[in-house]
C-alpha positions, 0 to 999 in steps of 0.5 A: 532514511525516511519512514512512510506509511501508506494506508488504504482500506477499500479496493479502489483505494488499494488500485490507487495507491500501488504506484507509490507503494511500489516507487517507495519500495523500489526505493529502499535506499531512502525510504521504509515503505510500511503499508497498512490495511484498515480491514474496510471490505477485507474480501474485495482487497484480498482478491485484488491482491491475487 
C-alpha cells in the first residue's frame, strides 16, 4: 500500500484537489490518502467543506 499526502491551503486549491482526493480514498486497497491543509485562508476552506 502506498501512502499519498495531498497538501493544499486555499479554497481554489481545495476545489481542484477534490477529484484526486476522492479517487485515492476510493482505492483503499492500493493507497492511503493523507490530506493536510496549511491553514491559509482557513475560513474560506471551512465554508467550502460545508
